[in-house]
C-alpha positions in Angstrom: -44.3 -22.0 76.8 -44.5 -25.9 75.8 -42.2 -26.7 73.0 -44.0 -28.4 70.0 -43.3 -32.2 70.0 -41.0 -33.0 67.1 -42.5 -34.6 64.2 -41.6 -38.1 63.7 -39.5 -38.7 60.5 -40.3 -42.0 58.7 -37.4 -44.6 59.0 -37.1 -45.0 55.2 -36.4 -41.2 54.8 -33.9 -41.1 57.6 -32.3 -44.0 55.8 -32.1 -42.2 52.7 -30.5 -39.2 54.3 -27.7 -41.2 56.0 -27.0 -43.1 52.6 -26.8 -39.8 51.1 -24.4 -38.5 53.6 -22.1 -41.6 53.4 -22.0 -41.9 49.6 -22.2 -38.1 48.7 -18.9 -38.3 46.5 -20.2 -41.4 44.6 -23.6 -39.9 44.0 -21.8 -36.6 42.6 -19.7 -38.9 40.1 -22.6 -40.7 39.2 -24.5 -37.6 38.2 -21.6 -36.3 36.2 -21.3 -39.4 34.2 -24.8 -39.3 33.8 -24.8 -35.6 32.3 -21.6 -36.7 30.1 -23.7 -39.6 28.5 -26.4 -37.2 27.8 -24.2 -34.4 26.6 -21.7 -36.5 24.5 -24.2 -37.6 21.7 -25.7 -34.0 21.6 -21.9 -32.9 21.0 -21.2 -35.3 18.4 -24.3 -34.3 16.5 -23.4 -30.8 16.5 -20.0 -31.7 15.5 -21.3 -33.7 12.6 -23.5 -30.9 11.4 -20.7 -28.6 11.5 -18.3 -31.0 9.4 -21.5 -31.3 6.9 -21.6 -27.6 6.6 -17.9 -27.1 6.2 -17.6 -29.8 3.6 -20.6 -28.5 1.6 -19.2 -25.0 1.8 -15.9 -26.5 0.4 -17.5 -28.4 -2.4 -19.5 -25.4 -3.4 -16.4 -23.1 -3.5 -13.5 -25.4 -4.6 -10.8 -24.1 -6.8 -8.3 -26.8 -7.2 -8.0 -30.5 -7.0 -6.7 -30.3 -3.4 -9.7 -28.9 -2.2 -11.8 -31.9 -3.4 -9.2 -34.4 -2.2 -9.5 -32.8 1.3 -13.2 -33.3 1.3 -12.8 -36.8 0.4 -10.0 -37.5 3.0 -11.2 -35.3 5.9 -15.0 -35.6 5.6 -15.1 -38.9 4.5 -18.3 -39.8 6.4 -20.1 -36.7 5.3 -22.7 -36.9 2.4 -20.4 -34.5 0.6 -17.7 -36.9 0.2 -19.1 -39.1 -2.4 -20.1 -35.8 -4.6 -16.5 -34.6 -4.1 -15.1 -37.7 -5.3 -17.2 -37.7 -8.1 -16.4 -34.3 -9.0 -12.6 -35.2 -8.6 -13.1 -37.8 -11.3 -14.7 -35.7 -13.7 -11.9 -33.0 -13.2 -9.3 -35.4 -13.9 -11.2 -36.5 -16.9 -11.6 -33.0 -18.1 -7.9 -32.4 -17.6 -7.1 -35.4 -19.9 -5.9 -37.8 -17.0 -8.2 -40.5 -18.1 -6.5 -43.4 -16.2 -6.5 -41.3 -12.7 -10.2 -40.5 -13.5 -11.0 -44.0 -14.1 -9.2 -44.8 -10.9 -11.4 -42.3 -8.9 -14.7 -43.7 -10.5 -13.6 -47.2 -9.5 -12.8 -45.9 -5.9 -16.5 -44.2 -5.9 -18.1 -47.6 -6.9 -15.9 -49.4 -4.0 -16.6 -46.9 -1.2 -20.2 -45.9 -2.3 -21.6 -48.6 -4.4 -25.2 -48.2 -2.9 -25.1 -44.3 -3.7 -27.6 -42.8 -5.9 -25.0 -41.7 -8.3 -23.1 -45.0 -8.4 -24.2 -45.6 -12.0 -22.8 -42.2 -12.9 -19.5 -43.5 -11.9 -20.0 -46.6 -14.1 -20.7 -44.6 -17.0 -17.7 -42.3 -16.0 -15.6 -45.5 -16.6 -17.0 -46.3 -19.9 -15.9 -42.7 -21.0 -12.4 -43.2 -19.7 -12.2 -46.5 -21.4 -13.4 -44.8 -24.6 -11.0 -41.8 -24.2 -8.1 -44.1 -23.8 -8.8 -45.8 -26.9 -10.1 -49.2 -25.6 -13.0 -49.0 -27.8 -14.2 -52.7 -27.4 -14.2 -52.3 -23.5 -15.8 -48.9 -23.8 -18.7 -50.5 -26.0 -19.1 -53.3 -23.4 -19.3 -50.8 -20.8 -21.8 -48.5 -22.4 -23.8 -51.5 -23.6 -24.0 -52.8 -20.2 -25.1 -49.7 -18.7 -27.9 -49.2 -21.1 -29.0 -52.9 -20.3 -28.6 -52.6 -16.6 -30.4 -49.3 -16.2 -33.1 -49.0 -18.9 -35.0 -46.2 -17.2 -32.0 -44.1 -16.0 -31.8 -40.6 -17.2 -28.2 -41.2 -18.4 -29.1 -44.2 -20.8 -29.2 -42.1 -24.0 -25.6 -40.9 -23.1 -24.7 -44.6 -22.7 -26.2 -45.3 -26.1 -24.8 -42.4 -27.8 -21.2 -43.6 -26.5 -21.9 -46.9 -27.8 -22.7 -45.4 -31.2 -19.6 -43.4 -31.3 -17.4 -46.4 -30.5 -19.0 -48.5 -33.2 -18.4 -45.4 -35.8 -14.9 -45.5 -34.4 -14.5 -49.2 -35.2 -16.1 -48.4 -38.7 -19.0 -50.8 -37.6 -21.7 -48.5 -39.3 -24.4 -50.8 -39.4 -24.2 -51.3 -35.6 -24.0 -47.7 -35.0 -27.2 -47.2 -37.1 -29.1 -49.7 -35.0 -28.0 -47.8 -31.9 -29.0 -44.3 -33.1 -32.4 -45.6 -34.5 -33.0 -46.9 -31.0 -32.3 -43.4 -29.5 -34.9 -41.9 -32.1 -37.4 -44.7 -31.6 -37.1 -44.7 -27.6 -37.5 -40.8 -27.2 -38.9 -39.2 -30.4 -39.5 -36.1 -28.5 -36.4 -35.9 -26.3 -33.9 -33.6 -26.0 -31.3 -35.7 -27.8 -33.7 -36.2 -30.9 -32.1 -33.8 -33.2 -28.4 -35.0 -32.5 -29.6 -38.6 -33.0 -31.2 -37.8 -36.1 -28.1 -35.9 -37.2 -25.9 -39.1 -36.5 -28.3 -41.4 -38.1 -28.4 -39.2 -41.4 -24.5 -39.2 -41.2 -24.4 -43.0 -40.9 -26.8 -43.5 -43.8 -24.9 -41.3 -46.0 -21.5 -43.0 -45.3 -23.3 -46.4 -45.9 -24.9 -45.5 -49.1 -21.6 -44.0 -50.3 -19.5 -46.8 -49.1 -17.5 -44.4 -46.9 -16.0 -46.2 -44.1 -13.9 -43.6 -43.0 -13.5 -42.7 -39.3 -16.1 -40.6 -37.9 -16.0 -36.8 -38.0 -15.9 -34.4 -35.1 -19.7 -34.3 -34.8 -19.7 -37.8 -34.2 -16.9 -37.7 -31.7 -18.6 -35.1 -29.7 -22.0 -36.8 -29.8 -22.1 -37.4 -26.1 -20.4 -35.9 -23.0 -19.1 -37.4 -19.8 -21.9 -38.6 -17.6 -20.2 -36.9 -14.5 -20.9 -33.5 -16.2 -24.6 -33.9 -15.8 -24.6 -34.1 -12.0 -27.6 -32.3 -10.6 -26.9 -29.4 -8.2 -27.8 -31.0 -4.7 -28.3 -28.9 -1.6 -26.9 -30.8 1.6 
């Protein structure tokens, strides 16, 4: 039987085969490197997602300040870190550690100045000034907040703070203007009853010439801004 003639192999294919035989090791390394280049970003994405879940779970279940500090330090690049830092500042405020609370609010502004909750930290600083008896500084901070963020949902809290501070300095006419502003700006709002009570108290004190320090109702007319943080799913 006559053997079938061998098919001619194009020179280009044969050259490619020879290149593969001579450079097999280099090709294998190149393939491995390309696989690594593709795999590494995917790994880091998965790792970041895992970190975010861990940080979020820790924030939702924290029991002491060290856990909040751990989130801020260990998960600093996660979306949970600024929320944890804000919560840490509020916790120190609630514990009466006003200087350290103010330090944490300032740290938030320095680190997350463009964050949605940066104004909350600014208002927190005003509350810290008020709590430390730095009344004039607090008035300036509350007034600055209301001026800078006229449409912010915490503006009324800033106005209440400003009114409280004026009362604390026995500046009853100034306090009356503030409470009148609250009533005029939002006559159907959730704070209208408290504003009207404060305004009634101020008017009675002015009419009677009573320039004594504000009573407990005035002192509790507002709450620290950080306590009004919405619950955010990360």
